[in-house]
N, C-alpha and C positions, 0 to 999 in steps of 0.2 A: 250530419246536420246540414251541410252545404247542399247535398242532393235533395234533402227533404224541403229545404227552403226554396230551391229552384223549382221543385215539383209543385209546391204550394203557389208560387208566383205564376207558374204556367197554368195551373188550375184556375186561378183568379182571372188571368187573361182569357182563357177559354170561355169562362162563364160570362165575362164582359162581352165577348164577341157573340156568344149565343144570345144574350139579352139584346144587343144592338141589332142582330138579324131579325129577332122577333119584333122589336119595335118598328123596324123598317117594313116588315111584312104587314104588321097591323096598320101602319100609316097608309100603305098602298091599298089595303082592303077598305079602309075608311074613305079614301079618295075615290075608289071605284064605286062605292055604294052611294056616294053623294049625288044628289040631284044636280045635273049640269046647268039647269036654269038658275040655280042659286049660286051665282058667281062669287059672292063674297065668302061664303062657306067653302066653296071649292078652292078658291085661291088660298085660304088659310090652311086647308087640308093638304094642298100641294106643297106649301112651304114647310109644313111639319114633316111631310114625306121626304122632301129634299134634305132637311136637316138630319133625319134619321139615316139617310143614305150617306151623307157626309160623315156621320159618326162611324158608320161601318167602314168607310174608306180610310178614315184616320186610324182606326184600330188595326186595320189590315196593314197599313204602311208602318205602324209602330211595332208590329209583331217582330220579335227577333228572328233572324234567319236561322240561327243555330238553336236547336231545341234544347240541348243539354250539353254542358261542358263537363266531361268526366275528369275527376281529379284522381290521379293515381297516387296511392300511398304505399310507401315501402313498409311492409310489416316489420322489418328489422329495426325500423326507427323507434318502435315502441318496446322492443325487448328489454332495453336497459333503462326504461323510464323509472322503475322502482329504485334503481341504484342512484339515479340522478335527480330524484324527487327533491331532496334537500337543496341541491344546487339550483334547481328550477324555482323553488320557493324563495330562496334567499338571493337570487340574481339581482343586480343593482337596478335594472330597468323594469322590474316586475311591479305592476300596480295591484292594488287590493282587488280590483275587478277581475284581473287575470287569476289571482289566487282563489277567489270565490268560484270562478269557472272551473279551475282545477279541482277544487273540492267537490263541486257538483258532479264532475266527471268520475271521481273516484268513489264517492259515497252514494249508496242507494237510499238509505234512510237511517234515522237515529230514533231510538226508543228511549224515553225518559221514564224513570221510576223513582219513587221516593221511599227510602228506608227510614221511617220515623224513629225506630229504636236506636239505630246507629247515627242518626241525624246526617244521613248522606243522601245525595242525589246521584242516582246511578244512570249513566248514559251508556247505552249499548249501540255501537256504531256498526252498521252493516256495510261492508265494502263491496265493490263490484265483483271482485273475484270470488266471493262467497265467504270470505273471512269475517270474523266478528271481533270487535274489541270492546272491552268494558272499561269505563272511566268513572271513578268515584270522586265526587266533589263534596266537601263538607258543607252542609246546609247551615247557614247562620241562624242563630237564635233570634227571637223577635226583637230583643234589645240590641242586637249586633247589626245595625243597619249601616254603620259607617258614617253617620252624620252626627256623631256625638261631639259635644264641646269638651275640649281638654280641661283637666282640673286646674291648670295654670290660669286659663282664661276665666274660669268661674271664680277663682280666688281674688281676682282684681276687682 
């Protein structure tokens, strides 16, 4: 993910540089095609050409010198991840965002089906390793929405 993000940022920088070079070239052609007797237009075109050249120079100076930083990952660091998943999930400093990212890493997709006869919602979880898990959750009836007033409150 880190490499993909770096490649995307480099692609964006390259496109910006390409656009800046094009705009500088276009400004130069416009300046060259201008009638020299029309000084007002020539001065404006020269200013826009200089601005385009400044943009190219600024982009070139802000280009990172190092194209890509390679992150080396020890494959053994992930071998016991399944054994420590509970510890990683329940660790004291883990945020809900980190837990969501962990789930997104482990789960490819979830298929939901409804069994009306048994009044169940069936969730089929497809894990990254190719395993599938099935989870059945009871589907509440129409009157079982959890917003009912208790009988004690109605009696008063």
